[in-house]
Wavefront OBJ file of the C-alpha trace (Angstrom):
o trace
v 12.775 -4.369 13.947
v 14.748 -1.138 13.226
v 17.193 0.134 10.671
v 20.446 -1.747 10.362
v 22.914 -1.221 12.991
v 26.818 -1.384 13.120
v 29.334 -2.809 15.258
v 33.094 -3.200 15.515
v 34.897 -6.435 15.180
v 36.356 -6.410 18.680
v 33.143 -5.534 20.401
v 31.047 -8.358 22.234
v 27.237 -7.866 21.533
v 24.134 -9.924 22.510
v 23.066 -11.578 19.300
v 19.958 -13.164 18.379
v 18.222 -14.379 15.258
v 14.539 -13.863 14.353
v 11.758 -13.805 11.990
v 9.800 -10.454 11.541
v 6.310 -9.779 12.275
v 4.594 -7.821 9.597
v 4.112 -4.123 10.671
v 0.271 -4.493 10.413
v 0.278 -7.563 12.546
v 2.501 -5.739 15.146
v 0.048 -2.757 14.843
v -2.862 -5.171 15.977
v -0.768 -6.780 18.537
v 0.037 -3.406 20.049
v -3.693 -2.478 20.215
v -4.799 -5.790 21.759
v -2.045 -5.834 24.423
v -3.229 -2.093 25.314
v -6.733 -3.483 26.151
v -5.903 -7.027 27.546
v -2.424 -7.101 29.180
v -2.857 -4.958 32.154
v 0.361 -5.856 33.999
v 3.711 -5.812 33.008
v 5.651 -3.917 30.260
v 4.706 -4.351 26.285
v 7.820 -4.949 24.271
v 8.926 -2.091 21.842
v 8.770 -4.704 18.745
v 7.798 -7.990 18.012
v 9.528 -10.653 16.556
v 9.872 -14.621 16.588
v 13.207 -15.638 17.955
v 14.905 -18.554 15.940
v 18.093 -18.651 18.242
v 19.348 -16.587 20.925
v 23.274 -16.770 20.762
v 24.052 -14.642 23.804
v 27.229 -12.422 24.329
v 29.406 -12.942 21.080
v 32.317 -11.254 19.556
v 31.095 -8.949 16.997
v 33.357 -10.860 14.417
v 30.706 -13.713 14.210
v 28.073 -11.527 12.824
v 29.070 -11.829 9.251
v 29.147 -15.700 9.384
v 26.132 -16.243 11.293
v 24.001 -13.652 8.937
v 25.489 -15.574 5.918
v 24.088 -18.733 7.255
v 20.756 -17.197 8.354
v 20.414 -15.825 4.913
v 21.214 -19.000 2.989
v 18.696 -20.893 5.083
v 16.139 -18.097 4.920
v 16.381 -18.102 1.044
v 15.721 -21.923 0.883
v 12.663 -21.499 2.921
v 9.255 -21.481 1.111
v 6.680 -18.964 2.391
v 4.492 -20.281 5.310
v 1.939 -18.695 7.639
v 1.503 -18.605 11.296
v -1.527 -18.125 13.465
v -2.212 -17.386 17.147
v -3.452 -20.478 19.258
v -2.778 -19.555 22.680
v -1.420 -17.236 25.548
v 1.263 -18.568 27.916
v 3.537 -17.172 30.661
v 6.810 -18.009 31.674
v 8.629 -16.725 34.632
v 9.355 -13.413 32.920
v 7.287 -13.062 29.659
v 3.805 -13.495 28.258
v 3.645 -14.864 24.873
v 1.359 -15.737 21.985
v 2.056 -19.331 21.123
v 1.658 -19.770 17.134
v 0.662 -22.623 15.162
v 3.070 -23.780 12.170
v 0.898 -25.802 10.193
v 3.269 -26.168 7.298
v 6.134 -26.900 9.717
v 8.520 -24.569 7.571
v 9.307 -22.203 10.726
v 10.243 -25.136 12.739
v 12.298 -26.786 9.962
v 13.904 -23.412 9.556
v 14.711 -22.738 13.337
v 16.063 -26.293 13.229
v 18.253 -26.021 10.388
v 19.450 -22.605 11.626
v 20.313 -23.907 14.999
v 22.192 -26.902 13.555
v 24.327 -24.311 11.268
v 24.854 -22.361 14.311
v 26.157 -25.376 16.543
v 28.454 -26.499 13.660
v 29.809 -22.727 13.649
v 30.657 -23.256 17.301
v 28.421 -20.281 18.411
v 25.466 -21.726 19.991
v 24.394 -24.662 22.247
v 20.925 -26.031 21.516
v 18.203 -25.612 24.298
v 17.018 -28.802 25.571
v 13.230 -28.161 24.962
v 12.011 -28.158 21.493
v 11.620 -24.560 19.565
v 8.159 -23.200 20.144
v 7.001 -20.527 17.607
v 5.975 -17.651 19.715
v 5.960 -13.631 19.965
v 6.777 -12.184 23.397
v 3.836 -9.737 24.009
v 4.730 -8.769 27.794
v 7.601 -8.871 30.083
v 7.309 -8.892 33.894
v 9.148 -9.229 37.182
v 6.217 -11.296 38.953
v 3.818 -13.301 36.964
v 0.500 -11.656 36.679
v -1.350 -15.244 35.524
v -3.392 -13.336 33.066
v -5.802 -15.214 30.893
v -6.450 -12.790 28.064
v -8.762 -13.321 25.351
v -6.592 -14.008 22.261
v -6.389 -11.493 19.685
v -8.279 -11.941 16.166
v -5.498 -11.525 13.896
v -5.414 -13.292 10.736
v -2.607 -15.841 9.878
v 0.294 -13.944 8.771
v 3.478 -14.709 6.874
v 6.837 -13.573 8.200
v 8.967 -12.082 4.924
v 12.329 -11.672 6.536
v 14.640 -13.254 8.896
v 17.239 -10.966 10.708
v 20.312 -10.995 12.857
v 19.518 -8.639 15.666
v 21.497 -6.802 18.285
v 19.914 -6.857 21.651
v 20.893 -3.696 24.061
v 19.708 -3.984 27.564
v 18.342 -0.783 29.243
v 17.033 -0.062 32.685
v 13.552 0.043 30.943
v 14.222 -3.238 29.090
v 15.885 -4.470 25.855
v 16.133 -2.547 22.562
v 16.675 -4.291 19.370
v 18.696 -3.174 16.332
v 18.965 -5.172 12.817
v 22.408 -5.937 11.833
v 21.473 -7.910 8.926
v 18.135 -8.942 7.280
v 17.281 -11.196 4.552
v 13.979 -12.093 2.612
v 12.346 -15.727 2.958
v 12.233 -17.939 -0.177
v 14.392 -16.118 -2.639
v 16.221 -19.424 -3.663
v 12.836 -20.640 -5.075
v 12.091 -17.318 -6.700
v 15.452 -17.279 -8.516
v 14.846 -20.641 -10.063
v 11.494 -19.657 -11.396
v 12.852 -16.598 -12.928
l 1 2 3 4 5 6 7 8 9 10 11 12 13 14 15 16 17 18 19 20 21 22 23 24 25 26 27 28 29 30 31 32 33 34 35 36 37 38 39 40 41 42 43 44 45 46 47 48 49 50 51 52 53 54 55 56 57 58 59 60 61 62 63 64 65 66 67 68 69 70 71 72 73 74 75 76 77 78 79 80 81 82 83 84 85 86 87 88 89 90 91 92 93 94 95 96 97 98 99 100 101 102 103 104 105 106 107 108 109 110 111 112 113 114 115 116 117 118 119 120 121 122 123 124 125 126 127 128 129 130 131 132 133 134 135 136 137 138 139 140 141 142 143 144 145 146 147 148 149 150 151 152 153 154 155 156 157 158 159 160 161 162 163 164 165 166 167 168 169 170 171 172 173 174 175 176 177 178 179 180 181 182 183 184 185 186 187 188
């Protein structure tokens, strides 16, 4: 993720909510991808999408970021681990295990709140914790050896602006918030 971006209230933006991937894990994924993902284009950054809202008026950023931060603050820390590689029609992804169920619970609460806010329609399929590691026009049907990265704990959730370019999408952080701060405040 990059530094915070700014947008005007009348602008229309491509918006999504995600969990960060720690920088050291992102570095390991880059090195692994360079060795094992022989076709397609690697993303510039790694994240776990909680909800893709599509094109929205910029005025929704504040209420969306507030609900994201509220839900993130009430989420206890959790770890995720790589359990598989999967391809869809346009992306290759590392599927993650969520043994505590906290990532799925956070995604569910955020999506439900977005529906109530009127800015999101849930997908029919259940949320799948994953990190996109490859984009392509034609499915390469790779079967790479999985990376040997340790389980990792996302520390932040973010509202991101997605800008489309001929070379692919770039992402800019509009608002970010730490996970689990509500529990920390109660203990202090």
